[in-house]
N, CA and C of each residue as an Amber inpcrd file, in Angstrom:
protein
   732
  85.6670000 120.6680000  86.2730000  85.4200000 119.2460000  86.5320000
  86.5950000 118.6720000  87.3210000  86.3200000 117.9700000  88.4070000
  87.3480000 117.3620000  89.2420000  87.4730000 115.8770000  88.9080000
  88.6300000 115.4920000  88.3980000  88.8360000 114.1350000  87.8800000
  90.0540000 113.5020000  88.5310000  89.8950000 112.2930000  89.0400000
  91.0240000 111.5160000  89.5470000  91.2690000 110.3420000  88.5990000
  92.5290000 110.1740000  88.1960000  92.9140000 109.0510000  87.3390000
  93.9390000 108.2210000  88.0990000  93.5970000 106.9850000  88.3660000
  94.4930000 106.0680000  89.0880000  95.1690000 105.1800000  88.0530000
  96.4900000 105.2390000  88.0230000  97.2520000 104.5890000  86.9620000
  97.4800000 105.5950000  85.8480000  97.9050000 106.8040000  86.2470000
  97.9730000 107.9360000  85.3100000  99.3790000 108.2520000  84.8360000
 100.3570000 107.4400000  85.1990000 101.7380000 107.8150000  84.8860000
 102.2220000 107.3090000  83.5330000 101.4090000 106.5120000  82.8500000
 101.7700000 106.0620000  81.5110000 100.5450000 105.4720000  80.8190000
 100.6960000 105.1500000  79.5470000  99.6490000 104.4590000  78.8040000
  98.3650000 105.2520000  78.6740000  97.2500000 104.5250000  78.6780000
  95.9470000 105.1430000  78.4840000  95.6380000 106.1440000  79.5900000
  96.0330000 105.8330000  80.8140000  95.7800000 106.7550000  81.9210000
  96.4320000 108.1130000  81.6950000  97.6800000 108.1160000  81.2710000
  98.3930000 109.3650000  81.0070000  97.8030000 110.0900000  79.8030000
  97.4380000 109.3430000  78.7730000  96.8340000 109.9480000  77.5890000
  95.5060000 110.6210000  77.9420000  94.7140000 109.9940000  78.7980000
  93.4640000 110.6020000  79.2420000  93.7210000 111.8340000  80.0990000
  94.7570000 111.7790000  80.9200000  95.1110000 112.9400000  81.7380000
  95.4480000 114.1350000  80.8610000  96.2070000 113.8990000  79.8070000
  96.5620000 114.9700000  78.8790000  95.3160000 115.5400000  78.2080000
  94.4080000 114.6600000  77.8370000  93.1580000 115.0920000  77.2050000
  92.3430000 115.9860000  78.1350000  92.1390000 115.5560000  79.3600000
  91.3020000 116.3200000  80.2760000  91.9850000 117.6040000  80.7520000
  93.3130000 117.5850000  80.8320000  94.0330000 118.8090000  81.1840000
  93.8230000 119.8800000  80.1190000  93.7930000 119.4540000  78.8600000
  93.5770000 120.4050000  77.7610000  92.1820000 121.0170000  77.7990000
  91.2630000 120.3540000  78.5200000  89.9020000 120.8720000  78.6480000
  89.7120000 121.7030000  79.9190000  90.7930000 121.8870000  80.6570000
  90.7320000 122.7250000  81.8480000  90.2680000 122.0300000  83.1030000
  90.2810000 120.7040000  83.1200000  89.8430000 119.9680000  84.3010000
  90.8650000 120.0920000  85.4210000  90.3820000 119.9780000  86.6480000
  91.2570000 119.8620000  87.8150000  91.5310000 118.3800000  87.9960000
  92.8050000 118.0010000  88.0240000  93.1700000 116.5880000  87.9490000
  93.9710000 116.1190000  89.1560000  93.6800000 114.8920000  89.5740000
  94.5180000 114.1640000  90.5200000  95.0940000 112.9790000  89.7550000
  96.4010000 112.9770000  89.5810000  97.0650000 111.9020000  88.8490000
  97.7800000 111.0100000  89.8490000  97.4340000 109.7230000  89.8160000
  97.9030000 108.7970000  90.8410000  98.6680000 107.6340000  90.2140000
  99.6890000 107.1660000  90.9210000 100.4380000 106.0150000  90.4460000
 101.3950000 105.5130000  91.4970000 101.9280000 104.3410000  91.2630000
 102.8960000 103.7700000  92.2000000 104.2350000 104.4840000  92.1360000
 104.5590000 105.0630000  90.9840000 105.8330000 105.7410000  90.8030000
 105.6060000 107.0760000  90.1010000 105.3600000 108.1040000  90.8790000
 105.1000000 109.4310000  90.3170000 106.3540000 110.0000000  89.6590000
 107.5060000 109.4120000  89.9680000 108.7500000 109.8550000  89.3350000
 108.7060000 109.7500000  87.8210000 107.8410000 108.8940000  87.2980000
 107.6960000 108.7840000  85.8380000 107.2070000 110.0930000  85.2210000
 106.6040000 110.9500000  86.0480000 106.0450000 112.2010000  85.5450000
 107.0480000 113.3460000  85.5720000 108.2610000 113.1010000  86.0580000
 109.2210000 114.1850000  86.2860000 109.4610000 115.0570000  85.0600000
 109.5180000 114.4640000  83.8850000 109.8100000 115.2320000  82.6760000
 108.5730000 115.4900000  81.8160000 107.4140000 115.1630000  82.3530000
 106.1800000 115.3720000  81.5820000 105.6190000 116.7650000  81.8590000
 105.0820000 117.4490000  80.8410000 104.5220000 118.7950000  81.0290000
 103.4350000 118.8740000  82.0980000 102.7010000 117.7900000  82.3190000
 101.6310000 117.8250000  83.3080000 102.1580000 117.9540000  84.7300000
 103.4310000 117.6310000  84.9230000 104.0290000 117.7040000  86.2600000
 103.8940000 119.1060000  86.8480000 104.0400000 120.1170000  86.0090000
 103.9990000 121.5040000  86.4820000 102.6990000 122.2130000  86.1100000
 101.7240000 121.4590000  85.6450000 100.4360000 122.0440000  85.2640000
  99.7010000 122.5490000  86.5070000  99.1640000 123.7670000  86.4120000
  98.5410000 124.4070000  87.5750000  97.3590000 123.6140000  88.1270000
  96.6470000 122.9020000  87.2670000  95.4530000 122.1920000  87.7110000
  95.6770000 120.7490000  88.0950000  96.9410000 120.3510000  88.2920000
  97.2600000 118.9420000  88.5370000  97.8140000 118.7300000  89.9390000
  97.2680000 117.7320000  90.6280000  97.8210000 117.2390000  91.8900000
  98.3410000 115.8280000  91.6500000  99.4630000 115.4950000  92.2690000
 100.0600000 114.1710000  92.1160000  99.9660000 113.4040000  93.4360000
  99.5720000 112.1450000  93.3330000  99.4870000 111.2720000  94.5000000
 100.2270000 109.9740000  94.1900000 101.0970000 109.5690000  95.1060000
 101.8340000 108.3120000  94.9150000 101.3290000 107.2680000  95.8980000
 100.7890000 106.1970000  95.3680000 100.3580000 105.0690000  96.1920000
 100.0970000 103.8780000  95.2860000 100.0430000 102.7070000  95.8790000
  99.6650000 101.4870000  95.1780000  98.1630000 101.3120000  95.3560000
  97.4380000 101.0390000  94.2780000  95.9910000 100.8800000  94.3720000
  95.5970000  99.7540000  95.3290000  96.5210000  98.8330000  95.5940000
  96.2420000  97.7530000  96.5420000  96.3000000  98.2310000  97.9940000
  96.8560000  99.4420000  98.2280000  96.9410000 100.0140000  99.5690000
  95.6490000 100.7710000  99.8620000  94.7410000 100.1140000 100.5260000
  93.3990000 100.6720000 100.7170000  93.4190000 101.9960000 101.4790000
  94.2340000 102.0860000 102.5080000  94.2530000 103.2960000 103.3270000
  94.7880000 104.4930000 102.5520000  95.9090000 104.2960000 101.8380000
  96.4900000 105.3900000 101.0600000  95.5400000 105.8270000  99.9490000
  94.8890000 104.8650000  99.3250000  93.9220000 105.1460000  98.2670000
  92.7620000 105.9790000  98.8040000  92.2060000 105.5680000  99.9200000
  91.0660000 106.2730000 100.5100000  91.4480000 107.6880000 100.9300000
  92.6550000 107.8470000 101.4960000  93.1030000 109.1820000 101.9120000
  93.1860000 110.1340000 100.7250000  93.7490000 109.6410000  99.6180000
  93.8980000 110.4790000  98.4280000  92.5360000 110.8960000  97.8770000
  91.6080000 109.9530000  97.8220000  90.2810000 110.2630000  97.2920000
  89.5460000 111.2390000  98.2000000  89.6380000 111.0350000  99.5000000
  88.9810000 111.9330000 100.4430000  89.5630000 113.3410000 100.3560000
  90.8740000 113.4460000 100.2490000  91.5140000 114.7600000 100.1890000
  91.1760000 115.4930000  98.9000000  91.3360000 114.8020000  97.7710000
  91.0810000 115.4610000  96.4950000  89.5990000 115.7620000  96.3040000
  88.7460000 114.8850000  96.8170000  87.3140000 115.0330000  96.5850000
  86.5690000 115.7440000  97.6930000  87.2710000 116.4520000  98.5500000
  86.6000000 117.0680000  99.7080000  85.5880000 118.1350000  99.2980000
  85.7990000 118.7840000  98.1550000  84.8270000 119.7730000  97.6840000
  83.8460000 119.1430000  96.6960000  84.3960000 118.3950000  95.7250000
  83.5640000 117.7140000  94.7360000  84.4280000 116.7020000  93.9890000
  83.8360000 115.5790000  93.6620000  84.5240000 114.5420000  92.9000000
  83.6060000 114.1160000  91.7680000  83.9200000 114.5520000  90.5520000
  83.0330000 114.2800000  89.4200000  83.2930000 112.9350000  88.7560000
  84.5660000 112.5610000  88.6720000  84.9210000 111.3930000  87.8530000
  86.1640000 110.7220000  88.4040000  86.1040000 109.4150000  88.5590000
  87.2840000 108.6170000  88.9250000  87.4900000 107.5620000  87.8560000
  88.6730000 107.5730000  87.2630000  89.0310000 106.6080000  86.2230000
  90.0980000 105.6800000  86.7740000  89.8210000 104.3980000  86.7800000
  90.8040000 103.4130000  87.2420000  91.4610000 102.7840000  86.0180000
  92.6740000 103.2430000  85.7440000  93.4320000 102.7370000  84.6000000
  94.5840000 101.8420000  85.0360000  94.7750000 101.6950000  86.3460000
  95.8610000 100.8490000  86.8580000  95.6030000  99.4000000  86.4820000
  96.6430000  98.7090000  86.0900000  96.4960000  97.3030000  85.7270000
  97.8310000  96.6070000  85.6240000  97.8080000  95.3070000  85.7940000
  99.0150000  94.4930000  85.6420000  98.7380000  93.3580000  84.6750000
  99.7960000  92.9480000  83.9860000  99.7210000  91.7980000  83.0900000
 100.8050000  90.8040000  83.4810000 100.4250000  89.5400000  83.5600000
 101.3810000  88.4740000  83.8780000 101.1450000  87.3270000  82.9060000
 102.2110000  86.8380000  82.2750000 102.0460000  85.7040000  81.3630000
 102.2250000  84.3810000  82.1040000 101.9500000  83.2860000  81.4150000
 101.9970000  81.9630000  82.0360000 103.3950000  81.6160000  82.5360000
 104.4200000  82.0180000  81.7950000 105.7940000  81.7200000  82.1940000
 106.1360000  82.3920000  83.5200000 105.7090000  83.6300000  83.6840000
 105.9720000  84.3450000  84.9320000 105.2340000  83.7080000  86.0960000
 103.9960000  83.2780000  85.8580000 103.2400000  82.6240000  86.9180000
 103.9150000  81.3430000  87.3850000 104.5070000  80.6240000  86.4460000
 105.1490000  79.3560000  86.7780000 106.4140000  79.5540000  87.5960000
 107.1430000  80.6270000  87.3140000 108.4330000  80.8430000  87.9810000
 108.3490000  81.8250000  89.1400000 107.3050000  82.6730000  89.1240000
 107.1510000  83.6750000  90.1860000 105.6830000  83.6840000  90.6360000
 105.2880000  82.7200000  91.4360000 103.8760000  82.5810000  91.8210000
 103.2680000  83.8400000  92.4400000 104.0840000  84.6550000  93.1030000
 103.5610000  85.8670000  93.7400000 103.0320000  86.8730000  92.7270000
 103.4500000  86.7130000  91.4850000 102.9670000  87.6240000  90.4370000
 101.4460000  87.5480000  90.2890000 100.9200000  86.3530000  90.4730000
  99.4740000  86.1780000  90.3330000  98.7100000  86.9440000  91.4010000
  99.2210000  86.9180000  92.6160000  98.5750000  87.6530000  93.7060000
  98.6160000  89.1450000  93.4180000  99.7700000  89.6380000  92.9730000
  99.9110000  91.0660000  92.6700000  98.9510000  91.4880000  91.5610000
  98.8120000  90.6390000  90.5480000  97.9010000  90.9540000  89.4410000
  96.4690000  91.0800000  89.9470000  96.0160000  90.1220000  90.7510000
  94.6420000  90.1540000  91.2440000  94.4200000  91.3130000  92.2140000
  95.4320000  91.6340000  93.0110000  95.2950000  92.7590000  93.9350000
  95.1240000  94.0760000  93.1910000  95.7980000  94.2120000  92.0570000
  95.6860000  95.4380000  91.2680000  94.4220000  95.4330000  90.4240000
  94.2320000  94.3860000  89.6330000  93.1680000  94.3770000  88.6300000
  91.7710000  94.1730000  89.1990000  91.6770000  93.5400000  90.3540000
  90.3480000  93.2510000  90.9150000  90.1630000  93.9120000  92.2880000
  90.9980000  93.5350000  93.2500000  90.8400000  94.0840000  94.6040000
  91.0280000  95.5980000  94.5940000  92.0490000  96.0710000  93.8990000
  92.2900000  97.5090000  93.8350000  91.1350000  98.2550000  93.1940000
  90.5570000  97.6690000  92.1570000  89.4020000  98.2860000  91.4980000
  88.2330000  98.4170000  92.4650000  87.9450000  97.3530000  93.1950000
  86.8470000  97.3850000  94.1720000  87.1240000  98.4400000  95.2370000
  88.3520000  98.4940000  95.7160000  88.7060000  99.4700000  96.7520000
  88.5460000 100.9010000  96.2340000  88.9500000 101.1380000  95.0010000
  88.8210000 102.4730000  94.4070000  87.3540000 102.8520000  94.2550000
  86.5510000 101.9200000  93.7630000  85.1170000 102.1850000  93.6080000
  84.4620000 102.4530000  94.9680000  84.8280000 101.6720000  95.9820000
  84.2560000 101.8610000  97.3110000  84.5790000 103.2520000  97.8670000
  85.8580000 103.6300000  97.7890000  86.2900000 104.9120000  98.3580000
  85.6780000 106.0850000  97.6030000  85.6240000 105.9880000  96.2840000
  85.0350000 107.0670000  95.4850000  83.5260000 107.1470000  95.6920000
  82.8740000 105.9920000  95.7750000  81.4280000 105.9730000  95.9710000
  81.0400000 106.6210000  97.2990000  81.8790000 106.4470000  98.3180000
  81.5880000 107.0480000  99.6190000  81.4950000 108.5680000  99.5170000
  82.3160000 109.1610000  98.6590000  82.2760000 110.6070000  98.4370000
  81.1050000 110.9820000  97.5330000  80.9330000 110.2270000  96.4580000
  79.9110000 110.5710000  95.4540000  78.4960000 110.3850000  95.9650000
  78.2700000 109.4330000  96.8450000  76.9290000 109.2120000  97.3960000
  76.4690000 110.4500000  98.1610000  77.3850000 111.0980000  98.8690000
  77.0400000 112.3000000  99.6300000  76.6460000 113.4510000  98.7140000
  77.2900000 113.5110000  97.5500000  76.9700000 114.6110000  96.6330000
  75.8830000 114.2360000  95.6250000  75.4670000 112.9460000  95.6560000
  74.3980000 112.4480000  94.7760000  74.7260000 112.6280000  93.2940000
  75.9820000 112.4500000  92.9720000  76.4010000 112.5750000  91.5680000
  77.8320000 112.0640000  91.4370000  78.1520000 111.5970000  90.2230000
  79.5300000 111.2020000  89.9430000  79.5690000 110.0970000  88.9050000
  80.7790000 109.7140000  88.5510000  80.9530000 108.6410000  87.5670000
  82.2270000 107.8770000  87.8800000  82.1090000 106.5650000  87.8450000
  83.2390000 105.6640000  88.0360000  83.5310000 104.9790000  86.7090000
  84.8060000 104.8980000  86.3560000  85.2090000 104.3040000  85.0810000
  86.3320000 103.3040000  85.3230000  86.2070000 102.1430000  84.7340000
  87.2680000 101.1340000  84.7910000  87.7750000 100.8700000  83.3880000
  89.0900000 100.9220000  83.2180000  89.6990000 100.5240000  81.9510000
  89.9350000  99.0260000  82.0260000  89.0890000  98.2590000  81.3680000
  89.2020000  96.8030000  81.3820000  89.9910000  96.3630000  80.1450000
  89.5330000  95.3350000  79.4710000  90.2400000  94.8190000  78.3060000
  89.3180000  93.8890000  77.5400000  89.5420000  93.8150000  76.2330000
  88.8070000  92.8650000  75.4120000  89.0140000  91.4310000  75.9140000
  90.1320000  91.1970000  76.5870000  90.3970000  89.8660000  77.1490000
  89.3140000  89.4490000  78.1300000  88.6670000  90.4420000  78.7610000
  87.6190000  90.1430000  79.7150000  86.3440000  89.6240000  79.0850000
  86.2230000  89.7530000  77.7680000  85.0430000  89.2430000  77.0620000
  85.2450000  87.8090000  76.5830000  86.4590000  87.3060000  76.6990000
  86.7370000  85.9230000  76.2960000  86.2330000  84.9830000  77.3840000
  85.3630000  84.0780000  77.0140000  84.8120000  83.1430000  77.9950000
  85.8880000  82.2070000  78.5200000  85.6820000  81.7560000  79.7530000
  86.6470000  80.8550000  80.3800000  86.7680000  79.5670000  79.5820000
  87.9730000  79.0470000  79.4910000  88.2160000  77.7950000  78.7710000
  89.5440000  77.2180000  79.2560000  89.8140000  75.9230000  79.0160000
  91.0740000  75.3260000  79.4500000  92.2630000  76.0980000  78.8780000
  93.1610000  76.4930000  79.7390000  94.3410000  77.2210000  79.2960000
  94.1630000  78.7240000  79.2570000  93.0010000  79.2260000  79.6850000
  92.7780000  80.6730000  79.6900000  93.7310000  81.3420000  80.6810000
  94.0600000  82.5980000  80.4260000  95.0460000  83.3000000  81.2560000
  94.4170000  83.8870000  82.5130000  95.2550000  84.0830000  83.5210000
  94.8130000  84.7400000  84.7460000  94.4510000  86.1930000  84.4530000
  95.1570000  86.8060000  83.5130000  94.8470000  88.1890000  83.1290000
  93.4110000  88.2830000  82.6050000  93.0280000  87.3670000  81.7210000
  91.6570000  87.3630000  81.2030000  90.6450000  87.1860000  82.3300000
  90.9640000  86.3020000  83.2570000  90.0610000  86.0730000  84.3870000
  89.8970000  87.3510000  85.2100000  90.9900000  88.0750000  85.4040000
  90.9240000  89.3090000  86.1900000  90.0870000  90.3660000  85.4880000
  90.1550000  90.4100000  84.1590000  89.3750000  91.4010000  83.4190000
  87.9010000  91.0040000  83.3290000  87.6110000  89.6990000  83.3160000
  86.2160000  89.2700000  83.4150000  85.6450000  89.7110000  84.7650000
  86.4600000  89.5510000  85.7950000  86.0310000  89.9660000  87.1280000
  85.8150000  91.4750000  87.1840000  86.6940000  92.2350000  86.5140000
  86.5520000  93.6950000  86.5050000  85.2330000  94.1150000  85.8620000
  84.8660000  93.4520000  84.7770000  83.6000000  93.7620000  84.1170000
  82.4150000  93.4080000  85.0140000  82.5370000  92.3060000  85.7310000
  81.4740000  91.9180000  86.6670000  81.3530000  92.9380000  87.7970000
  82.4890000  93.4240000  88.2830000  82.4860000  94.4590000  89.3250000
  81.7420000  95.6990000  88.8350000  82.0210000  96.1120000  87.6140000
  81.3360000  97.2740000  87.0440000  79.8270000  97.0660000  87.0000000
  79.4020000  95.8890000  86.5840000  77.9650000  95.6010000  86.4970000
  77.2920000  95.6770000  87.8620000  77.9580000  95.1420000  88.8770000
  77.3840000  95.1380000  90.2250000  77.2970000  96.5570000  90.7790000
  78.3760000  97.3220000  90.6510000  78.3800000  98.6800000  91.1970000
  77.4420000  99.6040000  90.4160000  77.2800000  99.3590000  89.1350000
  76.3580000 100.1760000  88.3390000  74.9390000 100.0740000  88.9040000
  74.5260000  98.8640000  89.1830000  73.1830000  98.6510000  89.7260000
  73.0630000  99.2430000  91.1310000  74.0810000  99.0530000  91.9490000
  74.0220000  99.5020000  93.3370000  74.0370000 101.0240000  93.4630000
  74.7550000 101.7010000  92.5600000  74.9600000 103.1450000  92.7020000
  74.0150000 103.9940000  91.8620000  73.2830000 103.3760000  90.9540000
  72.3600000 104.1320000  90.0980000  71.3670000 104.9910000  90.8990000
  70.8110000 104.5020000  92.0250000  69.8590000 105.3330000  92.7810000
  70.4680000 106.6170000  93.3350000  71.8070000 106.6920000  93.3680000
  72.4760000 107.8700000  93.9110000  72.9970000 108.8040000  92.8130000
  72.5750000 108.5470000  91.5770000  73.0020000 109.4010000  90.4780000
  74.4200000 109.1570000  90.0140000  74.9780000 107.9930000  90.3520000
  76.3600000 107.6730000  90.0080000  76.3840000 106.6830000  88.8510000
  77.0540000 107.0480000  87.7810000  77.1870000 106.1770000  86.6140000
  78.4630000 105.3460000  86.7240000  78.4300000 104.1590000  86.1510000
  79.6190000 103.2950000  86.1030000  79.8330000 102.8840000  84.6490000
  81.0050000 103.1920000  84.1370000  81.3400000 102.9140000  82.7450000
  82.5130000 101.9450000  82.6620000  82.3250000 100.8720000  81.9250000
  83.4070000  99.9080000  81.6780000  83.9660000 100.1550000  80.2760000
  85.2490000 100.4380000  80.2020000  85.9320000 100.6360000  78.9230000
  86.6140000  99.3310000  78.5480000  86.3050000  98.8240000  77.3590000
  86.7870000  97.4930000  76.9540000  87.5370000  97.6240000  75.6260000
  88.7980000  98.0170000  75.6750000  89.5490000  98.1960000  74.4310000
  90.2320000  96.9190000  73.9630000  90.4910000  96.8920000  72.6720000
  91.3700000  95.8630000  72.1340000  92.8040000  96.3230000  72.3360000
  93.6700000  96.0640000  71.3630000  95.0660000  96.4650000  71.4940000
  95.2230000  97.9620000  71.2230000  95.8680000  98.6520000  72.1750000
  96.1660000 100.0800000  72.0240000  97.6790000 100.2390000  72.0460000
  98.1930000 101.0160000  71.1210000  99.6350000 101.1440000  70.9210000
 100.2810000 102.0170000  71.9990000 100.3690000 101.4540000  73.2110000
 100.9920000 102.1430000  74.3350000 102.4390000 101.6780000  74.4920000
 103.1830000 102.4070000  75.3000000 104.5670000 102.0270000  75.5910000
 104.6090000 100.6380000  76.2200000 103.6850000 100.3690000  77.1310000
 103.6710000  99.0780000  77.8240000 103.4180000  97.9350000  76.8520000
 102.4740000  98.1060000  75.9180000 102.2090000  97.0440000  74.9380000
 103.4460000  96.7930000  74.0810000 104.1400000  97.8470000  73.7190000
 105.3690000  97.6720000  72.9360000 106.4380000  96.9420000  73.7470000
 106.5300000  97.2640000  75.0310000 107.4900000  96.5780000  75.9010000
 107.2110000  95.0750000  75.9460000 105.9460000  94.7230000  76.0000000
 105.5660000  93.3080000  76.0820000 105.7460000  92.5710000  74.7610000
 105.9990000  93.3360000  73.6850000 106.1360000  92.7410000  72.3580000
 107.4560000  93.1170000  71.6960000 108.5070000  93.1270000  72.5120000
 109.8390000  93.3530000  71.9820000 110.0500000  94.7250000  71.3570000
 109.2660000  95.7070000  71.7870000 109.4250000  97.0650000  71.2970000
 108.5740000  97.4210000  70.1000000 107.8260000  96.4490000  69.5690000
 107.0240000  96.7060000  68.3760000 105.7010000  95.9490000  68.4740000
 104.6050000  96.6950000  68.5650000 103.2790000  96.0680000  68.6810000
 102.5120000  96.1140000  67.3710000 103.1840000  96.4530000  66.2920000
 102.4880000  96.6820000  65.0140000 101.7980000  95.4370000  64.4630000
 102.2130000  94.2580000  64.9190000 101.5880000  93.0350000  64.4090000
 100.3090000  92.6580000  65.1510000  99.9820000  93.4010000  66.1820000
  98.7550000  93.1050000  66.9140000  97.5440000  93.4330000  66.0380000
  96.5440000  92.5610000  66.0340000  95.3850000  92.7980000  65.1550000
  94.5790000  94.0200000  65.5670000  94.2090000  94.8030000  64.5630000
  93.3510000  95.9780000  64.7570000  93.9120000  96.9230000  65.8190000
  95.2220000  97.1220000  65.7690000  95.8990000  97.9910000  66.7280000
  95.3640000  99.4200000  66.6160000  95.0370000 100.0170000  67.7650000
  94.5300000 101.3890000  67.8240000  95.6080000 102.3230000  68.3590000
  95.6600000 103.5330000  67.8660000  96.5750000 104.5330000  68.4200000
  95.9990000 105.0430000  69.7420000  96.8590000 105.6320000  70.5720000
  96.3890000 106.2140000  71.8290000  95.3700000 107.3160000  71.5570000
  95.6070000 108.1010000  70.5090000  94.7060000 109.2160000  70.2000000
  93.3030000 108.7190000  69.8680000  93.2180000 107.6620000  69.0700000
  91.9120000 107.0980000  68.7200000  91.2430000 106.5150000  69.9610000
  92.0210000 105.8190000  70.7830000  91.4630000 105.2310000  72.0020000
  90.9220000 106.3050000  72.9350000  91.6840000 107.3750000  73.1330000
  91.2510000 108.4510000  74.0250000  89.9670000 109.0900000  73.5110000
  89.8740000 109.2890000  72.2170000  88.6770000 109.8820000  71.6320000
  87.4340000 109.0410000  71.9460000  87.5530000 107.7250000  71.7680000
  86.4030000 106.8490000  72.0190000  86.0770000 106.7500000  73.5050000
  87.1160000 106.6980000  74.3320000  86.8950000 106.5990000  75.7770000
  86.2480000 107.8730000  76.3100000  86.7740000 109.0240000  75.9110000
  86.2400000 110.2960000  76.3950000  84.7820000 110.4760000  75.9680000
  84.4540000 110.0310000  74.7650000  83.0720000 110.1360000  74.2910000
  82.1460000 109.2470000  75.1170000  82.6020000 108.0310000  75.4260000
  81.7800000 107.1170000  76.2360000  81.5740000 107.6740000  77.6390000
  82.6110000 108.2810000  78.1930000  82.4930000 108.8790000  79.5250000
  81.5220000 110.0540000  79.4920000  81.6600000 110.9040000  78.4890000
  80.7690000 112.0630000  78.3650000  79.3100000 111.6240000  78.2810000
  79.0620000 110.5360000  77.5760000  77.6980000 110.0390000  77.4000000
  77.2500000 109.1330000  78.5440000  78.1490000 108.9020000  79.5080000
  77.8590000 108.0610000  80.6710000  77.3430000 106.6860000  80.2470000
  77.9980000 106.1260000  79.2300000  77.6180000 104.8180000  78.7220000
  77.9410000 103.7260000  79.7370000  77.1820000 102.6520000  79.6790000
  77.4660000 101.5040000  80.5440000  78.7650000 100.8210000  80.1250000
  78.9600000 100.6790000  78.8390000  80.1280000  99.9530000  78.3490000
  80.5500000 100.5050000  76.9910000  81.8410000 100.5350000  76.7740000
  82.3930000 100.9800000  75.4920000  83.4060000  99.9380000  75.0320000
  83.0660000  99.2170000  73.9630000  83.9180000  98.1490000  73.4340000
  84.4420000  98.5830000  72.0600000  85.7470000  98.5590000  71.8820000
  86.3240000  98.9420000  70.5810000  87.6850000  98.2630000  70.4110000
  88.1120000  98.0710000  69.1540000  87.3910000  98.3130000  67.9000000
  86.3750000  97.1950000  67.6410000  85.4120000  97.5000000  66.7880000
  84.3420000  96.5280000  66.5660000  84.8680000  95.2530000  65.9060000
  85.9320000  95.3810000  65.0830000  86.4740000  94.1990000  64.3990000
  87.0340000  93.1920000  65.4140000  87.7270000  93.7070000  66.4250000
  88.2770000  92.8330000  67.4570000  87.1600000  92.2200000  68.2920000
  86.1470000  93.0030000  68.5540000  85.0030000  92.5040000  69.3100000
  84.3450000  91.3420000  68.5700000  84.2160000  91.4860000  67.2590000
  83.6210000  90.4210000  66.4430000  84.4620000  89.1520000  66.5210000
  85.7840000  89.2820000  66.4560000  86.6610000  88.1080000  66.5520000
  86.4930000  87.3990000  67.8890000  86.4010000  88.1730000  68.9550000
  86.2330000  87.5770000  70.2840000  84.9040000  86.8280000  70.3740000
  83.8580000  87.4160000  69.8330000  82.5540000  86.7510000  69.8670000
  82.5790000  85.4490000  69.0660000  83.2510000  85.4610000  67.9210000
  83.3760000  84.2390000  67.1230000  84.2130000  83.1920000  67.8580000
  85.2800000  83.6440000  68.5170000  86.1460000  82.7400000  69.2750000
  85.3520000  82.0270000  70.3670000  84.4500000  82.7600000  71.0200000
  83.6680000  82.1710000  72.1090000  82.7150000  81.0760000  71.6300000
  82.4240000  81.0510000  70.3310000  81.5520000  80.0080000  69.7780000
  82.3150000  78.7150000  69.4760000  83.6410000  78.7830000  69.4600000
  84.4290000  77.5890000  69.1510000  84.3210000  76.5610000  70.2740000
  84.4500000  75.2740000  69.9610000  84.5080000  74.2480000  71.0050000
  85.6940000  74.5030000  71.9240000  85.5660000  74.0980000  73.1710000
  86.6320000  74.3580000  74.1390000  87.9700000  73.7880000  73.6910000
  87.9330000  72.6210000  73.0470000  89.1880000  72.0170000  72.6000000
  89.9440000  72.8970000  71.6220000  89.2280000  73.5310000  70.7200000
  89.8610000  74.4290000  69.7580000  90.3120000  75.7240000  70.4230000
  89.5070000  76.2200000  71.3670000  89.8970000  77.4530000  72.0590000
  91.1700000  77.2540000  72.8630000  91.3420000  76.0290000  73.3780000
  92.5310000  75.7560000  74.1930000  93.8220000  75.8200000  73.3850000
  93.7040000  75.7680000  72.0600000  94.8860000  75.8360000  71.1980000
  95.3420000  77.2750000  70.9620000  94.5470000  78.2460000  71.4170000
  94.8910000  79.6540000  71.2050000  96.2180000  79.9950000  71.8690000
  97.0420000  80.7090000  71.1070000  98.3260000  81.1670000  71.6550000
  98.0890000  82.3700000  72.5460000  98.7500000  82.4030000  73.6860000
  98.5990000  83.5310000  74.6260000  99.2620000  84.7630000  74.0450000
């Protein structure tokens, strides 16, 4: 199986890469800083190719997909993502542009480039790692990150319909909090207080199963999903009081 993972140098992307490598897949691991892989065992794995580019760079992205997928491209997983809080947006306005270029524009570009290869072979699967934040309805004070993940889910829905006639599946992965290095960094080194926190191993198990079954969407954990659905029923005034 030929699999490309964009955003594979840490977090869920790297955990998925490790999972698929153990199954004997041929992998293309992509990221803005491949140097993060220098001390990782996958760096020297016989079935692994490394590509360094920013998902916002359409030309570099397309070249990598065309090169790796010249024989066959079974699966492309877009795990690249950025998070920006309100304080950063206020002091560094360019952060918002970078977030949207990665979380939305980059996703569309990746899907476009991969679909161009998969349409010719009449088979394939596109996967986006979104977020439970994307299920939160818009409300006063909502974050730009949530808006970007809502857009990512909408992108998945549109491409799923467009590519179905060509045998191409599109799967949206919608996790709650996963105990990654990045989440710990954003929470002072300890994410244990996050509600219904999932380990990387549990997350990978659920994601890999959804991909294998070519599901339209995989939302987990169910407890967090229930909280989000209840939150969406609250009046906008109460939702606006939610802490970011």
